[in-house]
ROGU-639135 format. One line per 3 residues: number of its first residue (from 0); for each residue x, y, z of C-alpha. Coordinates in pm, whole numbers. Example, Ala and Ser with C-alpha at 12.3 -4.5 7.8 and 13.67 -1.06 7.14 Angstrom:
<pts>
0 = 1230/-450/780; 1367/-106/714
</pts>
This chain:
<pts>
0 = -10660/-8890/-4992; -10942/-8762/-4769; -10742/-8841/-4451
3 = -10444/-8654/-4585; -10663/-8351/-4656; -10810/-8366/-4302
6 = -10457/-8368/-4157; -10360/-8063/-4365; -10669/-7871/-4248
9 = -10602/-7974/-3886; -10240/-7853/-3899; -10345/-7526/-4065
12 = -10601/-7472/-3787; -10335/-7530/-3522; -10107/-7276/-3686
15 = -10370/-7006/-3632; -10484/-7113/-3282; -10151/-7160/-3102
18 = -10023/-6801/-3147; -10361/-6666/-3031; -10346/-6876/-2713
21 = -9989/-6767/-2647; -10084/-6400/-2691; -10366/-6434/-2434
24 = -10133/-6572/-2167; -9878/-6300/-2243; -10140/-6025/-2209
27 = -10245/-6168/-1871; -9882/-6159/-1754; -9849/-5799/-1871
30 = -10170/-5702/-1690; -10041/-5855/-1364; -9708/-5675/-1402
33 = -9885/-5344/-1468; -10103/-5390/-1159; -9799/-5459/-942
36 = -9620/-5159/-1090; -9920/-4935/-1021; -9918/-5039/-657
39 = -9553/-4947/-624; -9607/-4604/-782; -9829/-4483/-496
42 = -9700/-4386/-157; -9886/-4322/167; -9792/-3985/317
45 = -9902/-3891/669; -9878/-3544/826; -9934/-3466/1195
48 = -10237/-3246/1265; -10135/-2919/1430; -10341/-2666/1625
51 = -10183/-2344/1750; -9837/-2485/1672; -9887/-2796/1889
54 = -9968/-3151/1773; -10329/-3264/1825; -10355/-3580/2039
57 = -10645/-3819/2094; -10763/-3961/2429; -10484/-4222/2432
60 = -10216/-3957/2379; -10141/-4060/2020; -10078/-3776/1775
63 = -10355/-3750/1513; -10244/-3767/1151; -10392/-3685/812
66 = -10290/-3949/556; -10316/-3947/175; -10219/-4182/-107
69 = -9984/-3989/-336; -9870/-4096/-681; -9493/-4118/-694
72 = -9337/-3973/-1009; -9010/-4100/-1150; -8739/-3851/-1226
75 = -8626/-3850/-1584; -8255/-3891/-1635; -8109/-3637/-1874
78 = -7753/-3645/-2000; -7571/-3317/-1956; -7330/-3218/-2228
</pts>
């Protein structure tokens, strides 16, 4: 009788632990997907530096640029009636 009761308690404990473990692995997957998505939402934009209408060049003759990381916004699709 005591062994049967121990088995019932063990199974009840498993019923509560398994969903919690599955939720933790799912939240980790979601976090990784969100991090990858955040990387894709930014874009590096570079603009040539200009002085008196001419591009500024360094000693090697390469045009100097000013670069920024810009967040890329998605366009919302709207149905026209």
